[in-house]
C-alpha positions as CSV (number, residue, x, y, z in Angstrom):
1,M,-0.1,-0.1,0.0
2,D,1.2,3.4,-0.8
3,P,1.5,6.1,1.9
4,A,-1.4,8.2,0.5
5,T,-3.7,5.4,1.0
6,V,-2.6,4.6,4.5
7,M,-3.0,8.3,5.4
8,F,-6.5,8.2,3.9
9,F,-7.5,5.4,6.2
10,I,-5.9,7.0,9.1
11,R,-7.8,10.2,8.5
12,L,-11.0,8.2,7.9
13,T,-10.6,6.2,11.1
14,L,-10.0,9.5,13.2
15,A,-13.1,11.1,11.6
16,V,-15.2,8.2,12.5
17,L,-13.7,8.1,16.1
18,L,-14.3,12.0,16.4
19,Y,-18.0,11.8,15.1
20,G,-18.6,8.9,17.5
21,F,-17.3,10.7,20.4
22,L,-19.4,13.7,19.5
23,A,-22.4,11.5,19.1
24,A,-21.9,9.9,22.5
25,L,-21.3,13.2,24.1
26,F,-24.7,14.7,22.5
27,W,-26.5,11.4,23.8
28,L,-25.2,11.9,27.4
29,L,-26.3,15.6,27.4
30,W,-29.7,14.7,25.9
31,R,-30.2,12.1,28.6
32,D,-29.1,14.5,31.5
33,L,-31.5,17.2,30.1
34,R,-34.4,14.5,30.1
35,A,-33.5,13.6,33.7
36,A,-33.5,17.3,34.8
37,A,-36.8,17.8,33.1
38,R,-38.4,14.9,35.0
39,T,-37.0,16.1,38.4
40,H,-38.3,19.6,37.7
41,E,-41.6,18.2,36.8
42,A,-41.8,16.2,39.9
43,R,-40.9,19.1,42.0
44,T,-43.6,21.4,40.4
45,Q,-46.3,18.8,40.4
46,K,-49.2,19.7,42.8
47,L,-49.6,17.0,45.2
48,G,-52.4,18.6,47.3
49,R,-52.6,21.2,49.9
50,L,-53.0,22.0,53.5
51,V,-56.0,24.2,54.5
52,V,-56.3,26.0,57.8
53,M,-59.3,24.8,59.6
54,E,-58.8,26.8,62.8
55,S,-56.2,29.1,64.1
56,E,-55.7,31.4,67.2
57,A,-52.9,33.3,65.4
58,P,-54.1,36.6,64.2
59,D,-51.7,36.4,61.1
60,L,-53.4,33.0,59.9
61,S,-57.0,32.9,59.1
62,A,-59.3,29.8,58.4
63,G,-59.4,28.9,54.8
64,T,-55.7,29.7,54.1
65,A,-54.2,27.1,51.8
66,F,-50.6,26.0,51.5
67,P,-49.6,24.0,48.4
68,L,-47.8,20.8,49.3
69,L,-44.3,19.7,47.9
70,P,-43.0,16.2,47.9
71,V,-41.2,17.1,51.1
72,S,-43.0,19.9,53.0
73,S,-41.6,21.3,56.4
74,L,-44.2,22.8,58.9
75,G,-43.2,25.3,61.7
76,R,-42.8,28.8,62.8
77,A,-39.5,29.7,61.1
78,P,-39.8,31.6,57.7
79,T,-37.7,28.9,56.0
80,N,-40.3,26.3,56.3
81,T,-42.6,25.3,53.4
82,V,-45.7,26.0,55.6
83,T,-45.0,28.9,58.0
84,L,-47.2,28.9,61.1
85,P,-47.1,32.2,63.0
86,D,-48.0,30.6,66.2
87,E,-46.0,30.6,69.5
88,A,-47.1,27.2,70.6
89,C,-45.5,26.0,67.4
90,S,-41.7,25.0,67.3
91,L,-39.4,26.6,64.7
92,E,-39.1,23.0,62.9
93,H,-42.2,21.4,64.1
94,A,-43.0,18.6,61.8
95,L,-42.4,17.1,58.2
96,L,-44.9,16.0,55.8
97,Y,-43.5,14.0,53.0
98,Y,-44.8,11.9,50.0
99,R,-43.3,8.5,49.7
100,E,-44.3,5.3,48.3
101,N,-47.7,6.9,46.8
102,Q,-48.7,8.0,50.4
103,W,-48.3,11.0,52.8
104,W,-46.3,10.7,55.8
105,L,-46.3,13.0,58.9
106,E,-43.3,12.9,61.2
107,D,-42.7,15.1,64.4
108,L,-39.5,16.8,64.7
109,D,-39.1,16.4,68.4
110,S,-41.3,19.5,68.9
111,R,-41.9,20.8,72.4
112,N,-45.7,20.6,72.2
113,G,-46.0,17.5,69.8
114,T,-47.9,17.1,66.6
115,R,-51.4,15.6,66.4
116,L,-53.1,13.7,63.7
117,N,-57.0,13.4,64.2
118,H,-56.4,14.4,67.8
119,T,-53.9,11.9,68.6
120,T,-50.4,12.7,69.3
121,I,-48.0,11.1,67.0
122,T,-44.4,9.7,68.1
123,A,-43.2,8.0,64.9
124,P,-43.9,8.7,61.1
125,T,-47.5,8.2,60.5
126,P,-49.4,7.7,57.2
127,V,-51.8,10.5,56.5
128,L,-54.9,10.3,54.3
129,P,-57.0,13.1,52.6
130,G,-59.4,14.8,54.9
131,D,-57.2,14.0,58.0
132,V,-56.6,16.8,60.5
133,I,-53.1,17.8,61.5
134,G,-52.8,19.7,64.8
135,I,-49.6,21.9,65.3
136,G,-49.6,24.4,68.2
137,R,-53.0,26.0,68.3
138,V,-53.6,25.5,64.5
139,K,-55.6,22.9,62.7
140,L,-54.7,21.8,59.3
141,K,-56.6,19.7,56.8
142,I,-54.9,17.8,54.0
143,E,-56.7,17.9,50.7
144,M,-55.9,16.3,47.5
145,E,-56.4,18.2,44.2
């Protein structure tokens, strides 16, 4: 074989390798973009809401609704998903999360405890639509949309 033919095959092989690398790179980027889109969709999906049934706090009236995220924190701190301006409520009072197609309520060692349908919970407890969550002097009803 003459040197020109060898150089042609070397260039052809390098071009195929380069295009193969670029195709693999674009495929990986496309796959990551799809995964990010699915994650964003799951985070913005409306899973339900908490509606205030009763409240002695002047800043929180009955009928106020809070949209639920897959993991929603409840408490007095402004960093919570559901901020409850009640002095009987801890800063980080409880956690409401969606796992295995069901809502779970967990008390975060609050000083006054968390109630589910007038019963104080001590461990993560499943929550059904229509259940009433008591935190401090606030009663919240969980509703599915």
